[in-house]
C-alpha positions in Angstrom: 0.0 0.0 0.0 1.2 3.6 -0.6 1.1 6.5 1.8 -2.5 7.4 1.1 -3.8 4.3 2.8 -4.6 2.3 -0.3 -2.7 -0.3 -2.2 0.3 0.7 -4.3 -1.5 0.1 -7.6 -4.7 1.7 -6.5 -3.5 5.2 -7.7 -2.7 4.0 -11.1 -5.8 1.9 -11.3 -7.8 4.8 -10.2 -6.2 7.0 -12.8 -7.2 4.6 -15.6 -10.7 4.3 -14.2 -11.0 8.0 -14.1 -9.9 8.4 -17.7 -12.4 5.7 -18.7 -15.2 7.4 -16.7 -14.4 10.8 -18.2 -14.5 9.3 -21.7 -17.9 7.7 -21.0 -19.4 10.7 -19.4 -19.1 13.1 -22.3 -15.5 12.9 -23.5 -14.5 16.2 -21.8 -10.9 15.5 -22.6 -8.9 12.9 -24.5 -7.7 10.1 -22.2 -4.0 9.8 -21.8 -3.2 6.1 -22.0 0.3 4.8 -21.9 1.6 1.3 -22.7 1.6 -1.1 -19.8 5.4 -1.0 -19.5 5.6 2.8 -19.4 2.6 3.1 -17.0 4.2 0.8 -14.5 7.3 2.9 -14.4 5.5 6.1 -13.4 6.0 7.2 -9.8 3.4 8.6 -7.5 4.7 12.1 -8.0 4.5 11.8 -11.8 1.1 10.2 -11.9 -1.5 13.0 -12.2 -4.6 10.8 -12.3 -7.1 11.1 -9.6 -7.7 8.0 -7.5 -11.0 6.2 -7.4 -13.0 6.8 -4.2 -12.8 3.8 -1.9 -16.0 1.8 -1.8 -16.7 0.4 1.6 -17.1 -3.3 1.6 -19.9 -5.1 3.4 -17.6 -7.8 4.7 -14.1 -7.2 5.8 -11.6 -9.5 4.1 -8.1 -10.3 5.2 -5.3 -8.1 3.7 -4.1 -10.8 1.4 -7.5 -11.3 -0.2 -8.0 -7.5 -0.6 -4.7 -7.2 -2.5 -5.7 -9.9 -4.9 -9.0 -8.3 -5.5 -7.4 -5.0 -6.2 -5.0 -6.6 -8.6 -7.9 -8.3 -10.5 -9.7 -5.0 -10.7 -6.7 -3.2 -12.0 -6.2 -5.8 -14.6 -9.8 -5.5 -15.7 -9.5 -1.8 -16.0 -6.4 -2.2 -18.1 -8.2 -4.5 -20.4 -11.0 -2.1 -20.7 -8.6 0.8 -21.5 -6.9 -1.3 -24.1 -10.3 -2.1 -25.7 -10.9 1.6 -26.1 -7.7 2.1 -28.2 -8.1 2.2 -32.0 -5.6 0.0 -33.7 -3.5 1.7 -36.4 -2.0 -0.3 -39.1 1.6 0.2 -40.1 2.1 2.6 -43.0 2.6 0.8 -46.3 3.5 2.2 -49.7 0.4 3.1 -51.6 0.0 1.1 -54.8 -0.6 3.0 -58.0 -4.1 2.2 -59.4 -4.1 0.5 -62.7 -5.1 2.6 -65.7 -8.8 2.3 -66.5 -9.9 0.7 -69.7 -11.9 3.8 -70.6 -10.2 7.2 -70.3 -12.1 9.8 -68.3 -13.8 12.6 -70.4 -15.5 15.9 -69.7 -19.2 16.0 -69.5 -20.8 16.6 -72.9 -22.9 19.5 -74.1 -26.3 19.2 -75.5 -26.2 19.9 -79.2 -28.9 20.3 -81.8 -29.7 17.3 -83.7 -28.1 17.3 -87.2 -30.6 17.4 -90.0 -31.0 14.4 -92.1 -30.3 14.9 -95.8 -32.6 13.0 -97.9 -32.0 12.1 -101.5 -34.2 13.6 -104.1 -36.9 11.1 -104.9 -38.0 10.2 -108.4 -40.2 12.7 -110.2 -43.1 10.9 -111.6 -44.1 13.7 -113.9 -40.7 14.0 -115.5 -41.2 11.2 -117.9 -40.0 12.2 -121.3 -38.4 15.4 -119.8 -35.0 16.9 -120.6 -32.1 15.0 -118.9 -29.6 17.1 -116.9 -26.4 17.7 -118.8 -24.4 17.3 -115.5 -26.0 14.2 -113.8 -28.4 12.9 -116.5 -31.4 13.1 -114.2 -34.7 13.6 -116.1 -36.4 16.9 -115.3 -39.7 18.5 -116.2 -39.5 20.6 -119.4 -40.2 23.9 -117.7 -37.3 23.6 -115.2 -34.2 25.7 -115.7 -32.2 24.0 -112.9 -31.8 20.3 -112.1 -33.9 19.0 -109.2 -31.1 16.7 -108.1 -27.8 18.6 -108.5 -29.2 22.1 -108.9 -27.0 22.8 -111.9 -28.2 24.8 -114.9 -30.0 22.9 -117.5 -28.1 24.9 -120.2 -24.5 24.1 -120.8 -21.8 25.3 -123.2 -22.7 27.4 -126.2 -26.4 27.1 -125.5 -26.1 29.1 -122.3 -27.1 32.8 -122.6 -24.1 35.1 -122.7 -23.8 38.4 -120.9 -24.5 41.3 -123.2 -21.9 44.2 -123.6 -22.6 47.4 -121.7 -23.6 49.4 -124.7 -26.3 46.8 -125.6 -27.5 46.6 -122.0 -27.8 50.4 -121.9 -30.1 50.5 -124.9 -31.8 47.2 -124.3 -35.5 46.7 -124.8 -37.2 47.0 -121.4 -40.2 45.0 -122.6 -38.2 41.9 -123.3 -38.6 38.7 -121.4 -37.0 38.9 -117.9 -33.8 37.0 -117.3 -33.9 33.6 -115.4 -33.0 33.3 -111.8 -29.2 33.3 -111.4 -28.7 35.2 -114.6 -30.4 38.5 -113.6 -28.3 41.7 -113.6 -27.1 43.2 -110.4 -29.5 45.7 -108.8 -28.3 49.3 -108.8 -29.6 51.6 -106.1 -29.0 55.3 -105.5 -26.7 56.9 -108.0 -25.8 53.7 -109.9 -27.9 54.5 -112.9 -27.1 58.2 -112.8 -23.4 57.4 -112.6 -23.7 55.2 -115.7 -25.3 58.1 -117.7 -22.6 60.5 -116.5 -19.8 58.2 -117.5 -21.5 57.6 -120.9 -21.8 61.4 -121.4 -18.1 61.9 -120.6 -17.1 59.2 -123.0 -19.3 60.6 -125.8 -17.9 64.1 -125.2 -14.3 62.8 -125.4 -15.1 61.0 -128.6 -16.6 64.2 -130.1 -13.7 66.3 -129.0 -11.3 63.8 -130.5 -13.0 63.8 -133.8 -13.2 67.6 -134.0 -9.5 68.1 -133.1 -8.2 65.0 -134.9 -6.6 67.1 -137.6 -4.9 69.5 -135.1 -3.6 66.5 -133.2 -2.2 64.9 -136.3 -0.6 68.2 -137.4 0.9 68.7 -133.9 2.4 65.2 -134.0 3.9 65.9 -137.4 5.4 69.2 -136.2 6.9 67.6 -133.2 8.8 65.0 -135.2 9.4 67.1 -138.3 12.9 68.1 -139.3 13.5 71.9 -139.1 14.7 74.1 -142.0 15.4 77.9 -141.9 12.8 80.2 -143.5 13.6 83.7 -144.7 11.2 86.6 -145.0 10.5 88.4 -148.3 10.4 92.0 -146.8 11.4 93.7 -143.6 10.5 97.0 -142.0 10.7 98.8 -138.6 8.9 101.6 -136.8 12.3 103.5 -136.6 16.0 102.5 -136.8 19.3 103.8 -135.5 21.7 105.2 -138.1 23.7 102.4 -139.6 21.6 99.7 -137.9 18.5 99.3 -140.0 15.8 96.6 -139.8 17.5 94.3 -142.4 20.5 93.7 -140.1 18.3 91.7 -137.7 17.5 89.1 -140.5 20.8 88.9 -142.4 21.9 85.6 -140.8 24.9 87.4 -139.2 24.9 87.8 -135.4 27.6 90.5 -135.2 25.3 93.1 -136.7 22.2 94.4 -134.9 19.1 96.5 -135.1 18.3 99.4 -132.7 15.3 101.8 -132.5 17.7 104.8 -131.9 16.0 105.9 -128.6 17.1 105.2 -125.0 15.3 103.3 -122.2 13.1 100.3 -123.1 11.7 101.7 -126.3 8.3 100.4 -125.6 6.0 100.2 -128.6 8.7 100.1 -131.2 8.5 97.2 -133.7 10.0 95.1 -136.4 7.9 93.5 -139.1 8.5 90.8 -141.6 6.3 89.6 -144.5 6.3 86.4 -146.5 5.5 86.2 -150.2 3.3 83.1 -149.6 1.7 81.5 -146.5 4.4 79.8 -144.5 4.2 77.4 -141.6 6.5 78.4 -138.8 7.6 75.9 -136.1 10.4 77.6 -134.1 11.9 81.0 -133.5 15.5 81.9 -132.5 16.2 85.4 -131.1 19.7 86.7 -130.3 19.5 89.7 -128.0 22.2 92.4 -127.7 24.8 93.6 -130.2 26.5 90.2 -130.4 26.4 86.7 -129.0 29.4 87.3 -126.8 28.8 87.6 -123.1 31.4 90.4 -122.6 29.4 92.7 -124.8 26.0 92.3 -123.2 26.4 95.5 -121.1 26.9 97.7 -124.3 23.1 97.8 -124.9 19.8 97.1 -123.2 18.4 93.6 -123.8 14.8 92.9 -124.8 12.8 91.1 -122.1 9.2 90.8 -123.3 8.1 90.9 -127.0 4.6 90.6 -128.4 4.5 88.7 -131.7 1.5 89.8 -133.7 0.9 87.2 -136.4 -1.3 87.7 -139.5 -2.6 84.5 -141.2 -3.6 84.0 -144.8 -7.3 84.4 -144.0 -6.7 87.7 -142.3 -7.0 86.4 -138.8 -4.5 87.9 -136.3 -2.9 86.0 -133.4 -0.7 87.5 -130.6 2.0 85.4 -128.9 4.0 86.8 -126.0 7.7 85.9 -126.0 9.7 86.3 -122.7 13.5 86.2 -123.2 16.3 85.5 -120.7 19.1 87.9 -119.8 21.8 85.8 -121.4 24.1 85.8 -124.4 23.5 83.8 -127.5 20.4 82.6 -129.4 17.3 81.7 -127.5 14.9 79.2 -129.1 11.1 79.5 -128.6 8.3 77.3 -130.0 6.1 79.1 -132.5 3.9 76.5 -134.1 1.7 78.7 -136.4 0.5 77.7 -139.9 -0.3 79.8 -143.0 1.6 82.9 -141.8 1.8 85.9 -144.1 3.3 88.6 -141.7 4.8 88.8 -138.2 5.3 92.1 -136.2 7.6 92.1 -133.1 6.6 94.8 -130.6 9.0 95.7 -127.8 7.3 95.8 -124.3 10.1 95.8 -121.7 13.9 95.4 -121.5 16.8 94.4 -119.2 19.3 97.0 -118.0 17.6 99.9 -119.7 19.1 103.4 -119.1 19.3 106.9 -120.5 22.5 106.1 -122.4 21.5 102.7 -123.7 19.1 101.5 -126.4 17.6 98.1 -127.0 19.5 96.0 -129.5 18.6 92.7 -131.3 21.4 91.0 -133.1 19.4 88.3 -135.1 15.9 86.8 -135.5 15.6 83.5 -137.3 12.6 81.5 -138.4 12.4 77.7 -138.8 9.7 75.7 -140.6 9.3 72.0 -141.6 11.8 70.6 -144.0 10.5 69.6 -147.4 12.9 66.7 -147.6 10.7 63.6 -147.7 13.5 61.4 -146.5 
């Protein structure tokens, strides 16, 4: 027995019984159960279980029998505590499950049922009809498309051809309408108006081309024609400086010159040439100053703007404005005038004009088409 007056194993037995009683009463706390070997090694100071209250016995037994009864009760309590333990199997490696025969799939979605395509049945009223040129299926005579393959019943050269635009524009509106699939595209808004505008523009261009066909042909000939010099039959001027008459401007020499004999720009003074018969002029070359040398340009004023008044064979007069550069040597200008009988050159302005300088023109040359057929 221990110091409390009970047997030595009563404290431990009472602790086990208390743990069992607590578990039965409501499981207030988890029982602390140790293996038998470890439980026997606990001392009274380490054992924190509460002893069971002593039950008075009706008959007093001798000490030897009481110790045997207590040992039997302790053993029963131990067996009861062991029965409350849940056996735990030893951990074993988990085996990998075998692959299933059918692979897992996601749940499917409900889809609309596919329509069933049924073959075209026989046409009982197509006896003696026209066979389709594509699948040879007989069809009723009034059909334009096959009832089986939906292809056109006309094939090759028998099919109607698309008319050109000019025939569609002036087509008969009362004619039989086109079949389905061969109808023209619908035009809305400005489609039809745009067709008429384009047609009017095309017709206008054709008319203009016809009216100016001769001028265009002549311009092409003038562009590729070989040039030849043309000389005037008579020359005159409004006034001339002494020793520098009008004829020196057309003598084919560029070291002689014509001058009006007055200073400044000499606006309004003129030179005039005439031809004995109507002549076609293509180009014009004017050499300003007293000579073509650059070191002699400052000796006189240079013509800047000249008005060429042209008289044609029918009496019509045309004015061309020629603007010259302030440079030495001949300056070529396109003339392109036909049936010319006279040309008057009128001075309008000049370069480097001053009170002690007069305008000078060294040479004026005319060029027309060459008569060499080669």
